[in-house]
PASEMAR-919639 format. One record per residue: residue in three letters; residue number from 1; x, y, z of N, C-alpha, C, CB in turn. Coordinates in steps of 0.1 Angstrom, whole numbers. Atoms other than C-alpha are relative to their C-alpha. Glycine has a CB too. Layout:
BEGIN
ATOM / ALA / NUM / X / Y / Z / X / Y / Z / X / Y / Z / X / Y / Z
...
This chain:
BEGIN
ATOM / MET / 1 / -3 / 6 / 12 / 155 / -40 / -419 / 18 / 0 / -3 / -9 / 9 / -12
ATOM / SER / 2 / -13 / -1 / 1 / 192 / -49 / -428 / 3 / -3 / -16 / 6 / -10 / 10
ATOM / PHE / 3 / -7 / -5 / 15 / 213 / -37 / -458 / 7 / -12 / -6 / 13 / 12 / 2
ATOM / VAL / 4 / -11 / 12 / 3 / 236 / -67 / -457 / -8 / -11 / -15 / 0 / -12 / 19
ATOM / LEU / 5 / 4 / 9 / 12 / 237 / -90 / -490 / -10 / 10 / -9 / -8 / -15 / 6
ATOM / LYS / 6 / 7 / -7 / 11 / 219 / -61 / -512 / 10 / 8 / -7 / -10 / 10 / 5
ATOM / SER / 7 / -10 / -8 / 9 / 234 / -42 / -540 / -3 / 14 / 2 / -2 / -4 / -15
ATOM / PRO / 8 / 1 / -12 / 2 / 239 / -8 / -540 / -13 / 6 / -3 / 7 / 2 / -8
ATOM / GLN / 9 / 12 / -4 / 6 / 211 / 0 / -562 / -13 / -6 / 8 / 2 / -4 / -14
ATOM / GLU / 10 / 12 / 3 / -10 / 185 / -21 / -540 / 0 / 6 / 11 / -2 / -14 / 3
ATOM / ILE / 11 / -4 / -7 / -11 / 197 / -2 / -511 / -5 / 15 / -2 / 16 / 0 / 2
ATOM / MET / 12 / 9 / -12 / 3 / 189 / 31 / -528 / -15 / 0 / -3 / 5 / 6 / -12
ATOM / GLN / 13 / 15 / 6 / 2 / 155 / 17 / -537 / -9 / 0 / 13 / 1 / -15 / -6
ATOM / ASP / 14 / 6 / 2 / -11 / 147 / 7 / -503 / -2 / 12 / 10 / 6 / -9 / 5
ATOM / ILE / 15 / -2 / -12 / -7 / 156 / 42 / -490 / -9 / 9 / -6 / 15 / 5 / 1
ATOM / ALA / 16 / 10 / -11 / 6 / 135 / 60 / -514 / -12 / -8 / -1 / 3 / 6 / -15
ATOM / ALA / 17 / 11 / 4 / -7 / 108 / 37 / -508 / -10 / 3 / 14 / 2 / -9 / 0
ATOM / ARG / 18 / -1 / -8 / -13 / 110 / 46 / -471 / -4 / 11 / -2 / 11 / 0 / 6
ATOM / ALA / 19 / 3 / -14 / 1 / 110 / 81 / -476 / -13 / 4 / -7 / 11 / 6 / -7
ATOM / LYS / 20 / 12 / -2 / 6 / 78 / 77 / -501 / -10 / -2 / 10 / -2 / -8 / -10
ATOM / ALA / 21 / 10 / 5 / -11 / 60 / 57 / -473 / -2 / 13 / 8 / 6 / -13 / 10
ATOM / LYS / 22 / 0 / -10 / -13 / 69 / 86 / -446 / -7 / 11 / -7 / 15 / 5 / 7
ATOM / ARG / 23 / 5 / -12 / 5 / 57 / 114 / -472 / -12 / -3 / -1 / 6 / 6 / -11
ATOM / LEU / 24 / 12 / 3 / 1 / 27 / 94 / -478 / -9 / 1 / 17 / 0 / -15 / -9
ATOM / GLU / 25 / 5 / -1 / -14 / 22 / 90 / -440 / -4 / 14 / 3 / 10 / -5 / 10
ATOM / GLN / 26 / 3 / -17 / -3 / 21 / 129 / -437 / -8 / 5 / -10 / 12 / 9 / 1
ATOM / LYS / 27 / 11 / -5 / 8 / -4 / 130 / -464 / 6 / 12 / -9 / -13 / 5 / 11
ATOM / LEU / 28 / -4 / -13 / 7 / 20 / 154 / -484 / 0 / -5 / -16 / 16 / 5 / 6
ATOM / THR / 29 / -6 / 3 / 17 / 23 / 153 / -524 / 13 / -2 / 0 / -1 / 11 / -11
ATOM / GLN / 30 / -10 / 0 / 4 / 54 / 151 / -541 / 4 / 18 / 1 / 0 / -9 / -14
ATOM / GLN / 31 / -1 / -14 / -1 / 50 / 189 / -548 / -2 / 8 / 14 / -10 / 4 / -9
ATOM / GLY / 32 / 1 / -8 / -15 / 42 / 198 / -512 / 14 / -1 / 8 / -13 / -8 / 11
ATOM / LEU / 33 / -17 / 5 / -9 / 78 / 178 / -498 / 6 / 11 / -9 / 10 / -20 / -1
ATOM / SER / 34 / -9 / -9 / 8 / 95 / 199 / -527 / -1 / 15 / 5 / -3 / -1 / -17
ATOM / VAL / 35 / -3 / -14 / -11 / 81 / 230 / -512 / 3 / 0 / 14 / -9 / 10 / 1
ATOM / ARG / 36 / -4 / 3 / -15 / 88 / 220 / -477 / 17 / -1 / 0 / -8 / -15 / 5
ATOM / SER / 37 / -16 / 3 / -5 / 123 / 208 / -483 / 9 / 7 / -9 / 4 / -18 / 0
ATOM / GLY / 38 / -7 / -8 / 11 / 134 / 232 / -513 / 7 / -11 / -7 / 11 / 12 / 6
ATOM / VAL / 39 / -5 / 7 / 9 / 144 / 202 / -533 / -12 / 0 / -13 / 3 / -13 / 8
ATOM / SER / 40 / 11 / -1 / 10 / 131 / 204 / -569 / -11 / -14 / -3 / 9 / 2 / -14
ATOM / LEU / 41 / 10 / 10 / 2 / 100 / 184 / -578 / 9 / -13 / -9 / -14 / 7 / -8
ATOM / GLY / 42 / -3 / 12 / 8 / 118 / 163 / -607 / 13 / -8 / 7 / 4 / 4 / -16
ATOM / THR / 43 / -9 / 5 / -7 / 147 / 157 / -581 / -10 / -10 / 12 / 9 / 13 / 5
ATOM / ILE / 44 / 9 / 10 / -7 / 119 / 141 / -559 / -5 / -11 / -5 / -10 / 4 / 4
ATOM / LYS / 45 / 9 / 9 / 8 / 102 / 122 / -586 / 12 / -10 / -4 / -8 / 9 / -14
ATOM / ARG / 46 / -11 / 10 / 6 / 139 / 108 / -599 / 4 / -12 / 15 / 17 / 11 / -7
ATOM / PHE / 47 / -4 / 5 / -13 / 146 / 100 / -560 / -12 / -14 / 0 / -1 / 13 / 14
ATOM / GLU / 48 / 8 / 13 / -3 / 112 / 78 / -556 / -4 / -11 / -10 / -12 / 5 / 4
ATOM / ARG / 49 / 1 / 11 / 11 / 113 / 63 / -589 / 11 / -11 / 0 / 1 / 7 / -13
ATOM / PHE / 50 / -12 / 10 / 5 / 152 / 52 / -593 / 7 / -1 / 13 / 11 / 6 / -14
ATOM / GLY / 51 / -9 / 2 / -14 / 167 / 57 / -555 / 12 / 15 / -3 / 9 / -20 / 0
ATOM / GLU / 52 / -12 / -9 / 0 / 189 / 86 / -570 / 0 / 12 / 4 / 3 / 2 / -11
ATOM / ILE / 53 / -1 / -14 / -7 / 198 / 118 / -551 / 11 / 2 / 5 / -9 / 4 / 10
ATOM / SER / 54 / -12 / -2 / -8 / 223 / 136 / -538 / -3 / 3 / 11 / 8 / 8 / -3
ATOM / LEU / 55 / 2 / 1 / -15 / 232 / 135 / -500 / -3 / 14 / 3 / 13 / -4 / 9
ATOM / LYS / 56 / 5 / -12 / -3 / 224 / 173 / -497 / -16 / 0 / 0 / 7 / 10 / -10
ATOM / SER / 57 / 11 / 0 / -1 / 191 / 168 / -509 / -8 / -10 / 7 / -2 / 2 / -10
ATOM / LEU / 58 / 4 / 9 / -6 / 184 / 137 / -494 / 0 / 4 / 17 / 8 / -12 / -5
ATOM / ILE / 59 / 0 / -6 / -13 / 194 / 153 / -460 / -15 / 10 / 0 / 16 / 10 / 1
ATOM / ASP / 60 / 8 / -13 / 3 / 171 / 184 / -472 / -14 / -11 / 6 / 0 / 9 / -21
ATOM / ILE / 61 / 8 / 6 / 0 / 144 / 158 / -476 / -7 / -5 / 13 / 3 / -8 / -7
ATOM / ALA / 62 / -2 / 6 / -14 / 149 / 139 / -441 / -5 / 10 / 8 / 14 / -2 / 3
ATOM / LEU / 63 / 3 / -15 / -9 / 147 / 175 / -423 / -14 / 2 / -3 / 10 / 15 / -5
ATOM / ALA / 64 / 16 / -3 / 1 / 111 / 180 / -440 / -9 / -12 / 4 / -3 / 4 / -14
ATOM / LEU / 65 / 5 / 11 / -7 / 100 / 147 / -432 / 2 / -3 / 16 / 6 / -10 / -6
ATOM / GLY / 66 / -2 / 0 / -14 / 113 / 149 / -395 / 7 / -12 / 3 / -13 / 0 / 8
ATOM / CYS / 67 / -9 / 15 / -6 / 138 / 119 / -398 / 14 / 4 / -1 / -3 / -16 / -10
ATOM / LEU / 68 / -16 / -3 / 4 / 171 / 137 / -398 / 7 / -7 / 11 / 5 / 16 / -1
ATOM / GLU / 69 / -9 / 10 / -13 / 182 / 119 / -363 / 4 / -15 / -3 / -10 / -2 / 15
ATOM / ASN / 70 / -5 / 14 / 6 / 183 / 89 / -386 / 15 / 1 / -3 / -7 / -3 / -13
ATOM / PHE / 71 / -12 / 0 / 9 / 215 / 101 / -402 / 12 / 1 / 9 / 0 / 12 / -11
ATOM / GLU / 72 / -13 / 2 / -12 / 236 / 105 / -364 / 5 / -12 / -1 / -5 / 2 / 17
ATOM / ASP / 73 / -3 / 14 / 0 / 241 / 67 / -367 / 8 / -4 / -13 / -13 / -8 / 0
ATOM / LEU / 74 / -8 / 5 / 16 / 259 / 68 / -404 / 13 / 3 / 3 / -4 / 9 / -16
ATOM / PHE / 75 / -13 / -2 / -1 / 296 / 61 / -402 / -1 / 3 / 16 / 6 / 11 / -10
ATOM / ALA / 76 / -4 / -1 / -16 / 295 / 64 / -360 / 5 / -10 / 2 / -9 / 1 / 10
ATOM / SER / 77 / -5 / 9 / -6 / 318 / 43 / -342 / -7 / -8 / 12 / 11 / 5 / 4
ATOM / ASN / 78 / 7 / 6 / -8 / 303 / 13 / -324 / 4 / 1 / 15 / 0 / -12 / -4
ATOM / GLN / 79 / -6 / -3 / -16 / 325 / 19 / -294 / -5 / 7 / 11 / 12 / 6 / 0
ATOM / MET / 80 / 10 / -13 / -14 / 308 / 29 / -261 / 16 / -1 / 11 / -22 / -12 / 14
ATOM / PRO / 81 / -10 / -1 / -9 / 334 / 37 / -237 / -3 / -9 / 13 / 2 / 15 / 3
ATOM / LYS / 82 / 2 / 9 / -9 / 338 / 12 / -207 / -8 / 8 / 13 / 14 / -9 / 4
ATOM / SER / 83 / 3 / -9 / -16 / 331 / 41 / -178 / 1 / 13 / -7 / 15 / -1 / 17
ATOM / LEU / 84 / 1 / -13 / 2 / 325 / 76 / -180 / 12 / 6 / 2 / -9 / 4 / 8
ATOM / PHE / 85 / -12 / -6 / -2 / 359 / 82 / -169 / 9 / -2 / -8 / 4 / -3 / 10
ATOM / GLU / 86 / -10 / 4 / 10 / 376 / 66 / -198 / 0 / 11 / -10 / -4 / -14 / -7
ATOM / SER / 87 / -3 / -14 / 10 / 391 / 90 / -223 / 8 / -13 / -12 / 15 / 17 / 9
ATOM / LYS / 88 / -4 / 6 / 11 / 400 / 77 / -258 / 15 / 7 / 1 / -11 / 4 / -13
ATOM / THR / 89 / -16 / -2 / 3 / 440 / 76 / -262 / 2 / 2 / -12 / 10 / -12 / 4
ATOM / ASP / 90 / -6 / -3 / 15 / 443 / 73 / -298 / -8 / 10 / -8 / 0 / -13 / -8
ATOM / LYS / 91 / 7 / -7 / 6 / 438 / 97 / -319 / -7 / -5 / -15 / 7 / 12 / -1
ATOM / PRO / 92 / 4 / 4 / 12 / 416 / 96 / -352 / 10 / 5 / -12 / -14 / 4 / -1
ATOM / ARG / 93 / -9 / -2 / 10 / 431 / 90 / -385 / -2 / 13 / -8 / -1 / -10 / -7
ATOM / LYS / 94 / 1 / -11 / 10 / 438 / 118 / -409 / 1 / -2 / -15 / 8 / 8 / 2
ATOM / ARG / 95 / -1 / 4 / 14 / 449 / 99 / -440 / -2 / -14 / 4 / 14 / 5 / -8
ATOM / GLY / 96 / 0 / 15 / 1 / 443 / 65 / -452 / 17 / -2 / -6 / -14 / -6 / -11
ATOM / THR / 97 / -15 / 7 / 5 / 476 / 40 / -463 / -2 / -4 / -11 / 6 / -10 / 8
ATOM / ILE / 98 / 3 / 6 / 10 / 462 / 23 / -489 / -4 / 7 / -13 / -9 / -6 / 3
ATOM / LYS / 99 / 1 / -5 / 12 / 464 / 33 / -523 / -7 / -5 / -10 / 10 / 1 / -4
C-alpha cells in the first residue's frame, strides 16, 4: 500500500490500523501489548484510535510486535552500487542550505 496522495493524518491512521491488526493477529490485548512493549496503556489506546504516538513509543511497539525490521528502509537511500567494488566518493551532507 502506498502513502502517495494521503494526508499525514491518513498515514498515521493507516499505520495505527496495521499495528492494531498485527496486535490482534498475535492475540494480544492492548494491556498485553503495553506490558510487552513498556508503552503505557493510554498511549496505545490513543495510538490505535487517533494514530498519535511518539517515535520512541512506535519503535517500542514495533519491537514488541516483531516488526522492527520495517524501520530499516525509512529514509534509506535508494541508490545501489553498480558493483561490489564501487565506492561512494561523495561525502554525506551535514547541513542544509535552505533556510
